[in-house]
C-alpha positions as protocol buffer text, in pm:
chain_id: "A"
residue {
  index: 1
  type: MET
  ca { x: -3954 y: 6576 z: 7254 }
}
residue {
  index: 2
  type: LYS
  ca { x: -4089 y: 6451 z: 6922 }
}
residue {
  index: 3
  type: ALA
  ca { x: -4138 y: 6675 z: 6619 }
}
residue {
  index: 4
  type: THR
  ca { x: -4353 y: 6583 z: 6322 }
}
residue {
  index: 5
  type: VAL
  ca { x: -4276 y: 6786 z: 6009 }
}
residue {
  index: 6
  type: TYR
  ca { x: -4499 y: 6807 z: 5701 }
}
residue {
  index: 7
  type: VAL
  ca { x: -4360 y: 6959 z: 5380 }
}
residue {
  index: 8
  type: THR
  ca { x: -4591 y: 7026 z: 5085 }
}
residue {
  index: 9
  type: ILE
  ca { x: -4556 y: 7194 z: 4749 }
}
residue {
  index: 10
  type: LYS
  ca { x: -4705 y: 7544 z: 4747 }
}
residue {
  index: 11
  type: GLU
  ca { x: -5047 y: 7572 z: 4585 }
}
residue {
  index: 12
  type: ASN
  ca { x: -4922 y: 7796 z: 4302 }
}
residue {
  index: 13
  type: VAL
  ca { x: -4643 y: 7551 z: 4205 }
}
residue {
  index: 14
  type: LEU
  ca { x: -4707 y: 7272 z: 3955 }
}
residue {
  index: 15
  type: ASP
  ca { x: -4685 y: 6921 z: 4100 }
}
residue {
  index: 16
  type: PRO
  ca { x: -4596 y: 6680 z: 3817 }
}
residue {
  index: 17
  type: GLN
  ca { x: -4557 y: 6388 z: 4058 }
}
residue {
  index: 18
  type: GLY
  ca { x: -4904 y: 6453 z: 4197 }
}
residue {
  index: 19
  type: ASN
  ca { x: -5043 y: 6474 z: 3842 }
}
residue {
  index: 20
  type: ALA
  ca { x: -4880 y: 6139 z: 3756 }
}
residue {
  index: 21
  type: VAL
  ca { x: -5027 y: 5973 z: 4064 }
}
residue {
  index: 22
  type: GLN
  ca { x: -5370 y: 6120 z: 3986 }
}
residue {
  index: 23
  type: GLY
  ca { x: -5352 y: 5988 z: 3628 }
}
residue {
  index: 24
  type: SER
  ca { x: -5247 y: 5643 z: 3747 }
}
residue {
  index: 25
  type: LEU
  ca { x: -5529 y: 5630 z: 4001 }
}
residue {
  index: 26
  type: HIS
  ca { x: -5779 y: 5722 z: 3730 }
}
residue {
  index: 27
  type: THR
  ca { x: -5633 y: 5452 z: 3502 }
}
residue {
  index: 28
  type: MET
  ca { x: -5681 y: 5201 z: 3784 }
}
residue {
  index: 29
  type: GLY
  ca { x: -6049 y: 5294 z: 3814 }
}
residue {
  index: 30
  type: PHE
  ca { x: -6031 y: 5539 z: 4106 }
}
residue {
  index: 31
  type: ASP
  ca { x: -6216 y: 5812 z: 3918 }
}
residue {
  index: 32
  type: GLU
  ca { x: -6338 y: 5981 z: 4236 }
}
residue {
  index: 33
  type: VAL
  ca { x: -5986 y: 6113 z: 4305 }
}
residue {
  index: 34
  type: GLY
  ca { x: -5951 y: 6482 z: 4230 }
}
residue {
  index: 35
  type: LYS
  ca { x: -5631 y: 6679 z: 4262 }
}
residue {
  index: 36
  type: VAL
  ca { x: -5332 y: 6498 z: 4416 }
}
residue {
  index: 37
  type: ARG
  ca { x: -5046 y: 6684 z: 4586 }
}
residue {
  index: 38
  type: ILE
  ca { x: -4731 y: 6501 z: 4695 }
}
residue {
  index: 39
  type: GLY
  ca { x: -4538 y: 6596 z: 5007 }
}
residue {
  index: 40
  type: LYS
  ca { x: -4294 y: 6473 z: 5271 }
}
residue {
  index: 41
  type: TYR
  ca { x: -4351 y: 6352 z: 5626 }
}
residue {
  index: 42
  type: MET
  ca { x: -4071 y: 6340 z: 5884 }
}
residue {
  index: 43
  type: GLU
  ca { x: -4043 y: 6247 z: 6251 }
}
residue {
  index: 44
  type: LEU
  ca { x: -3755 y: 6386 z: 6455 }
}
residue {
  index: 45
  type: ASP
  ca { x: -3665 y: 6308 z: 6815 }
}
residue {
  index: 46
  type: LEU
  ca { x: -3524 y: 6616 z: 6985 }
}
residue {
  index: 47
  type: ASP
  ca { x: -3305 y: 6603 z: 7293 }
}
residue {
  index: 48
  type: THR
  ca { x: -3473 y: 6893 z: 7471 }
}
residue {
  index: 49
  type: ASN
  ca { x: -3772 y: 6962 z: 7695 }
}
residue {
  index: 50
  type: ASP
  ca { x: -3776 y: 7336 z: 7617 }
}
residue {
  index: 51
  type: ARG
  ca { x: -4069 y: 7386 z: 7378 }
}
residue {
  index: 52
  type: ALA
  ca { x: -3965 y: 7736 z: 7267 }
}
residue {
  index: 53
  type: HIS
  ca { x: -3613 y: 7617 z: 7190 }
}
residue {
  index: 54
  type: ALA
  ca { x: -3748 y: 7314 z: 7003 }
}
residue {
  index: 55
  type: GLU
  ca { x: -3975 y: 7535 z: 6788 }
}
residue {
  index: 56
  type: GLU
  ca { x: -3684 y: 7766 z: 6707 }
}
residue {
  index: 57
  type: ARG
  ca { x: -3458 y: 7474 z: 6611 }
}
residue {
  index: 58
  type: ILE
  ca { x: -3722 y: 7298 z: 6398 }
}
residue {
  index: 59
  type: LYS
  ca { x: -3793 y: 7623 z: 6210 }
}
residue {
  index: 60
  type: ALA
  ca { x: -3420 y: 7658 z: 6142 }
}
residue {
  index: 61
  type: MET
  ca { x: -3396 y: 7297 z: 6022 }
}
residue {
  index: 62
  type: CYS
  ca { x: -3690 y: 7345 z: 5787 }
}
residue {
  index: 63
  type: GLU
  ca { x: -3558 y: 7673 z: 5648 }
}
residue {
  index: 64
  type: LYS
  ca { x: -3204 y: 7540 z: 5596 }
}
residue {
  index: 65
  type: LEU
  ca { x: -3257 y: 7178 z: 5486 }
}
residue {
  index: 66
  type: LEU
  ca { x: -3592 y: 7005 z: 5522 }
}
residue {
  index: 67
  type: ALA
  ca { x: -3798 y: 7233 z: 5295 }
}
residue {
  index: 68
  type: ASN
  ca { x: -3719 y: 7433 z: 4984 }
}
residue {
  index: 69
  type: THR
  ca { x: -3910 y: 7742 z: 5092 }
}
residue {
  index: 70
  type: VAL
  ca { x: -3915 y: 7883 z: 4739 }
}
residue {
  index: 71
  type: ILE
  ca { x: -4155 y: 7610 z: 4625 }
}
residue {
  index: 72
  type: GLU
  ca { x: -4259 y: 7432 z: 4947 }
}
residue {
  index: 73
  type: ASP
  ca { x: -4452 y: 7512 z: 5262 }
}
residue {
  index: 74
  type: TYR
  ca { x: -4393 y: 7339 z: 5592 }
}
residue {
  index: 75
  type: ARG
  ca { x: -4565 y: 7296 z: 5923 }
}
residue {
  index: 76
  type: PHE
  ca { x: -4474 y: 7099 z: 6232 }
}
residue {
  index: 77
  type: GLU
  ca { x: -4619 y: 6963 z: 6552 }
}
residue {
  index: 78
  type: LEU
  ca { x: -4437 y: 6904 z: 6880 }
}
residue {
  index: 79
  type: GLU
  ca { x: -4523 y: 6634 z: 7134 }
}
residue {
  index: 80
  type: GLY
  ca { x: -4378 y: 6589 z: 7477 }
}
C-alpha cells in the first residue's frame, strides 16, 4: 500500500520561507503570486494490505516524526 503524506505549516504560524519565496517571485516579475506557504510531501510504501492498520500507523508516524504538530498540520492519502 502506498501512503502520500502532506505536511503544511498551520495558518496561524508565520512562514518566513514562504515569505522569502513570495518576495523572490515578485522580484522576478511574477506579481500575480499572493501568499506562499511552504510544506513537505512524502511517499511511503507500506508492507500491509489492511487499510485500518495502515491509517493507524501513518497517523503515529506523523505524530511522532513526520510533522511537528505544534506548528504543522498533516493529511495523508492511501492507495492500494
